[in-house]
C-alpha positions as CSV (number, residue, x, y, z in Angstrom):
1,M,106.8,102.9,130.0
2,V,104.8,106.2,129.3
3,F,102.6,106.0,126.1
4,F,102.6,109.0,124.3
5,G,100.3,110.3,121.5
6,P,96.8,110.3,120.7
7,L,96.1,107.9,123.8
8,Q,97.4,110.0,126.5
9,Y,95.2,112.4,126.6
10,S,92.0,112.9,125.0
11,L,89.2,115.2,125.1
12,A,87.0,113.8,123.1
13,P,84.9,112.5,126.2
14,K,83.9,116.0,127.1
15,I,83.3,116.7,123.8
16,L,80.6,113.9,123.0
17,A,78.9,114.9,126.2
18,S,78.3,118.3,124.9
19,K,76.2,119.2,121.8
20,S,77.1,122.2,121.2
21,M,80.7,121.3,121.1
22,M,79.9,118.3,118.9
23,K,78.5,120.8,116.7
24,W,81.2,122.5,116.0
25,A,84.0,120.1,116.5
26,Q,82.5,117.1,114.0
27,P,83.1,119.7,110.7
28,L,86.3,120.4,111.9
29,A,87.1,116.4,112.8
30,L,86.3,115.4,109.5
31,W,87.8,118.4,107.8
32,F,90.6,117.3,109.5
33,S,90.3,113.5,108.8
34,K,89.9,114.1,105.0
35,Q,92.9,116.3,105.0
36,S,95.4,114.0,106.3
37,G,95.2,111.7,103.4
38,Y,95.7,108.3,104.9
39,K,92.2,107.4,104.1
40,K,93.2,108.2,100.0
41,Y,95.3,105.1,100.6
42,G,92.6,102.5,102.2
43,L,94.6,102.6,105.4
44,K,92.2,103.2,109.3
45,Y,93.7,105.8,111.9
46,D,95.0,102.6,113.9
47,D,97.4,101.7,110.8
48,L,98.8,105.1,111.5
49,L,100.4,104.2,115.2
50,V,103.7,103.4,115.9
51,E,104.6,100.2,116.1
52,E,107.6,100.2,118.3
53,S,106.2,100.8,121.4
54,D,105.9,97.8,123.8
55,N,102.3,98.2,124.5
56,V,101.7,98.8,120.7
57,Q,103.3,95.7,119.5
58,R,101.4,93.6,122.6
59,A,98.0,94.8,121.7
60,L,99.4,93.9,117.7
61,G,99.8,90.2,119.3
62,R,95.9,90.6,120.5
63,L,94.1,90.8,117.3
64,T,91.9,87.7,115.7
65,P,93.6,86.4,112.9
66,A,91.1,88.3,110.6
67,E,92.3,91.7,111.9
68,S,95.9,91.0,111.8
69,Y,95.2,89.9,107.8
70,E,92.8,93.3,106.9
71,R,95.5,95.2,108.5
72,A,98.3,93.7,106.6
73,F,96.3,93.9,103.3
74,R,95.5,97.6,103.9
75,L,99.2,98.7,105.0
76,K,100.7,96.6,101.7
77,R,98.2,97.7,99.6
78,A,99.1,101.8,100.7
79,S,102.7,101.6,100.1
80,Q,102.1,99.8,96.9
81,A,100.5,103.0,96.1
82,S,102.5,104.9,97.7
83,V,105.5,103.4,95.9
84,L,103.0,104.0,92.4
85,H,102.7,107.6,93.9
86,A,99.0,107.4,92.8
87,P,96.4,107.2,95.8
88,L,94.0,104.5,95.5
89,P,90.6,104.8,93.3
90,E,88.2,106.7,95.2
91,E,85.6,103.7,95.9
92,Q,88.5,102.5,97.6
93,W,89.4,104.7,99.7
94,T,88.5,104.0,103.6
95,K,85.1,105.3,104.1
96,D,83.8,107.8,107.5
97,G,82.1,105.1,108.7
98,E,84.8,102.0,108.2
99,D,87.3,103.5,110.3
100,V,86.7,102.5,113.3
101,R,89.3,102.1,116.0
102,Y,90.0,98.1,116.2
103,L,93.7,98.2,118.0
104,T,92.7,101.2,120.5
105,P,90.5,99.0,122.7
106,H,93.2,96.5,123.0
107,I,96.4,99.3,123.3
108,Q,93.9,100.5,126.3
109,E,93.9,97.2,127.9
110,V,97.3,96.6,127.6
111,Q,98.1,100.0,129.5
112,K,95.7,99.0,132.3
113,E,97.3,95.3,133.0
114,E,101.0,97.5,132.6
115,K,99.7,100.0,135.7
116,E,98.1,97.0,137.6
117,R,101.5,94.9,137.2
118,A,103.3,98.3,138.5
119,M,101.0,98.8,141.4
120,W,101.5,94.4,142.5
121,D,105.7,95.1,141.9
122,T,105.7,97.6,144.1
123,I,103.3,96.0,146.8
124,S,105.0,96.6,150.5
125,V,103.4,94.2,153.2
126,K,103.6,95.8,156.6
127,R,103.6,93.5,159.6
128,K,101.2,94.7,162.4
């Protein structure tokens, strides 16, 4: 299965390698992150990934119990705030430093394992 979305192609390594690109891209990224509104509900970026993907489901199974609990708490708190049509108080918003990718490394690991499994499943043995 091919995973589409933010993990498929990334310009981040090229931008991070260039200081001039970082000066230009970082304020734009912070502005976009603020405008998207998920931080007002206490969510992290990886909380927004589509869970119906098989790779994401397998990655969710690899989270530690503490990470799983925190994710469930954030999702329940955000859904309650959404039902009330009121974002959380500003002191409960997700800060820029707290918005770390906790699920993305697991998804990338699952994708690597899937590629390796596909390679081994299609291997052909040639006799001399």
